[in-house]
N, C-alpha and C positions, 0 to 999 in steps of 0.2 A: 634615806626618802630619796636619796639625787639618783642611785643606785639600781632602785625600786621602778623610780622615773625612768630609767634608759632600758630595764630589764625591762617593761611594758612598751615601750617605743621600737624596741628592735623587735619582738613577737610580735605588732604591729604591722611592723613594713614585711617580716617576714609572710604571716598571715597575709599580704596584699598583693607581694609577690608572686605567692603560690594560688589566689585567687586569678591573678593577672596574668597566668602558665597556664592556666587551668581552663581558662575560659578561649585563650589563643589554640589551646588543643582542641577543642569544642565546634570554636571555630572552624578553623583545617580541615576534622575528621567533618563537618556539614559538606563543607567543598567538594574535599575528596570524593565525598558519596555522590554529590550533586556530577560533578566531571566522569564518574563510573556510574550514571544514570545516564548520562546523556549519548556519554561510548556508546554507551547498550545499545541504545535507541536507534543510532550513527549503523551500529553494524546491519543493524536488521527491518531498517526503513529508507527508503528514495529521500535522497534529499532534496532533489527538485517539488514530488505530489505528496512526502509524507507517508502516502501508502506502504504496505510491505515492496520490499527488492527481488532481487533474483535469490540472492541467496534463501535469504527469508521461504521465499517460495519451494524451493526445491529441498527445500528441510520439511516443509507443513506436506510440501507433494510423497512425502517417501515415506515418510509416517501416516497418510490414510492410506497406506498403498500396503504396508503394513499389516494392517488394521484389519484387511481386507470388509473391510466396513461398504456399503454403496453409498455412493455420490459422482456425481455428472463432473468434466473439465468443459471451463468455458473459456474462450479467446478471445479477444477483438484488439483490432486495432483501429485510428480513424484511416477515413479514408482520404485519397489527395493528401498526406500530412507534406508529404516531401512541397507539394502545391501550396499551402499555405508557408511553408519555410522560405520558401524562393518567392513569394508575393510580395507576402510583408515582414520577414525576418525574423531571424530564432526565438529572437524574442516575445511577436505572436505566437508562434511553434511551441514555444514553454508553457506561454498563458492557456492554450490550447489543452495541452496537456494537465497543467492545475487543474482547472474547468474540470475536463473533463473525471479527473479522480475523484473532485470533491462531491460532483454528482452522482456516478458513481456508487461513492461510499455514503452516500445519505440514504441509498433507495436498494442498497443490498438487505437479503432475506437476515433473519440472527445466526449467526453461528457461519453465517459464511467466512472464506477468507481469499480477498481482495490484493494482488501483485503487479508492482508493475516491472515486467520479466525482460524488457531491453528499448532502446528507442518509443516508438507507441504504440506498445504491444503489452498488454496489459492483459492474467486471466483469475480467474474465478472459481475454487472449490468450495463446489456449493453440495447436499447432499438433498437436493432434488433431482430424482432420480426418471421420475414420470417424464414423459417424450413429448407431450400436451402443457404440462405444466410447467417443464421445461422449458420448451418453445415462449410460452405466453409470461413470464419471469422474463426472459433475456430481452424479449420484442418490446417489453415492458421499461428497459432498461437505456434498448437501442432510441427511443420516442421522446424519453426525458432528455437524451443528449440533445437531437435534432430538434428539439422545442425550447433547444437553451440555447439561443447563439452567443457566442464567449463576445464580451467588452474586452474592446485591445485599444486603448486612446479614444479617438471619437469612431474608433469600428465597431464595426458589430458581426464577428466568421461565423459563417454557418459550420456545424460540425454534422457528420456522420459516424457513424460506426458498421464493420461489415466485423459479422459474429461467424465461429463454431462453437458449438457445445453439444457434447456427446458422457451420457452414461457410461460407467466402466462396465465391460463386458465380459472382466477376465485379460484383457491386454497388459502387458509390459508396461511402464511408463513410457519409454519410449515410440511404443506402440498409440496408446491417447495419444500421444503429443503429435504424432504423425495424422494422424485419423482427424483429429482437432485442428490441425493445420490446412487441410484438404478440406476441412468443409466450409473454413472462412474463405480458402480460396473458389469456394462453391458461390458463397455469399458474392463475393467481387463477381465474379461474371451473367451472377441474378442480380445486378444492376445497383448494387452497393445497399445500406443503412439497412440491413437486415438482417435475420438469424436463420444460418443453414442446420438441421439437428439430426446426429445419429441415434441409429438406433441402440436398442439395448443386446440386442445377439450379435 
């Protein structure tokens, strides 16, 4: 009876230890999966705004170029962003970036790809290629931002955007980027807070 009891105790202890080991392995596996998912997110997302970063944009841009499907490239930046940083501090500039990213993300068309590509510059890949529709779409985004000042402490900071947008018309990726940059500059020259749209030809 004593031997049987000892055997039962040993077996119970062994089962308990195995159960503990299994639970710990599962917990560690879950933690590794969570950390891996977090790393995957960080690789493709901007840490400040939470939108896609330059790396992810370059990959998506290359993909849509290879598919040769109709699309438009939109580029925009925050007007006088340096003034915001200089006048209110870099924390206010960060707040402005996050505010713009949030508003634009909420207003995007389904299927659009939105990324912060550097500093206060953002890009959108959209499948709207009609010039009038594209102009109306980007103008709506710009108006939405201009009507929503960023709150920073007791301050309310007005923000406007200048944008360039162009449907792809057979250009290379570099040519299309240069064209959109030139259109953004045209919007600055036109007084800011607007979009300049290139044609399909």
